[in-house]
C-alpha positions in Angstrom: 178.4 150.4 211.1 181.3 152.5 210.1 181.2 156.1 211.6 183.6 158.9 210.7 182.9 160.5 214.2 184.4 157.3 215.9 187.3 157.2 213.5 188.0 160.8 214.3 187.8 160.2 218.2 190.2 157.2 217.7 192.8 159.2 215.9 192.4 162.2 218.3 192.9 159.6 221.1 196.1 158.3 219.5 197.4 161.9 218.8 196.5 163.2 222.2 199.5 162.6 224.3 198.3 164.6 227.3 195.8 161.8 228.6 198.5 159.6 229.7 200.3 160.6 233.2 203.9 161.6 232.9 204.7 158.4 235.2 203.6 156.4 232.4 204.5 158.4 229.4 207.1 155.8 228.4 204.3 153.3 227.5 203.0 155.6 224.7 202.6 153.9 221.5 203.2 150.3 223.2 201.1 147.2 222.9 201.9 145.2 226.0 203.1 145.8 229.5 204.8 143.6 231.9 202.6 143.6 235.1 204.5 142.5 238.1 202.2 141.6 241.0 203.7 140.2 244.4 202.9 137.1 246.2 202.4 137.2 250.0 205.9 136.1 250.3 206.9 139.1 248.2 208.1 136.8 245.1 207.3 139.0 242.1 205.2 137.4 239.2 205.4 138.8 235.8 202.6 138.7 233.4 202.4 140.5 230.0 199.0 142.2 229.4 197.1 144.5 227.0 196.5 147.9 228.2 194.7 151.2 227.3 194.8 154.6 228.7 191.8 156.8 229.3 191.4 159.8 231.4 194.8 159.7 233.0 194.6 156.0 234.1 195.7 152.8 232.6 193.2 150.0 232.3 193.9 146.0 232.1 191.6 143.1 232.2 191.6 139.7 233.7 189.4 136.9 234.9 188.0 137.6 238.2 189.4 134.3 239.5 192.9 134.6 238.0 196.1 134.4 240.1 196.9 138.1 239.4 193.6 139.3 240.6 193.9 137.4 243.9 197.5 138.9 244.2 196.2 142.4 243.6 193.3 142.1 246.0 196.1 141.0 248.6 198.6 143.7 247.6 197.6 146.5 245.2 201.2 147.6 244.7 202.4 146.4 241.2 205.0 147.6 238.8 204.7 148.0 235.1 206.9 148.5 232.1 206.6 148.3 228.4 207.2 144.9 227.2 207.1 142.4 224.2 204.1 139.9 223.9 206.3 137.5 225.8 206.9 139.7 228.6 210.6 140.9 228.0 210.6 144.4 229.5 211.5 147.1 226.9 212.0 149.9 229.4 212.2 150.9 233.0 209.6 149.5 235.6 207.3 152.1 237.2 205.4 151.5 240.6 201.7 151.8 240.4 198.8 150.9 242.5 196.1 148.6 241.1 192.4 148.5 242.1 189.1 147.2 240.4 188.2 149.9 237.9 185.0 151.8 239.4 183.6 152.2 235.8 183.8 148.8 234.2 182.1 150.0 231.0 184.7 152.9 230.4 187.5 150.4 231.0 186.0 147.9 228.5 185.6 150.5 225.9 189.1 151.9 226.2 190.4 148.4 225.9 188.1 147.6 222.9 189.2 150.8 221.1 192.9 149.9 221.2 192.7 146.2 220.5 190.2 144.9 217.7 190.4 141.1 219.2 188.9 142.6 222.4 185.8 143.3 220.4 184.9 139.6 219.6 182.7 138.4 222.3 183.1 134.6 222.3 186.8 134.9 222.9 186.6 136.4 226.3 185.0 135.4 229.5 182.0 136.7 230.9 183.5 137.1 234.4 186.3 139.6 233.2 187.1 142.3 235.5 188.8 145.7 234.5 191.6 147.0 236.7 192.6 150.5 236.8 196.4 151.2 237.4 197.4 154.6 238.9 200.7 156.1 239.4 202.0 155.1 243.1 
């Protein structure tokens, strides 16, 4: 059901630029980021992903058994940059630290608030895990 309160909150979230940390300010208004994770050998792996910001943190999601999650568990150091849907970087890369989000529900709501496709339940796996990115 439509709610003006939720619409007001969404607009306030879009207008309020103070929530995103300065290190991530170049991501404002972008739809995708290029997430760079590192293999054990140090080789970088680029992956374009959706992201949302909430309470000064960035959130992404992935399947729990995906390669990027394996790499994040082995090495939480990542780099992120605004990108196109295909992963072409549109700005500078910034170092960040990734970890599984403590509040999975808040991260899920942040992603769903930004991307309407994330609200369609049968498109997404039930073993999704939400990852919190903090400035390094």
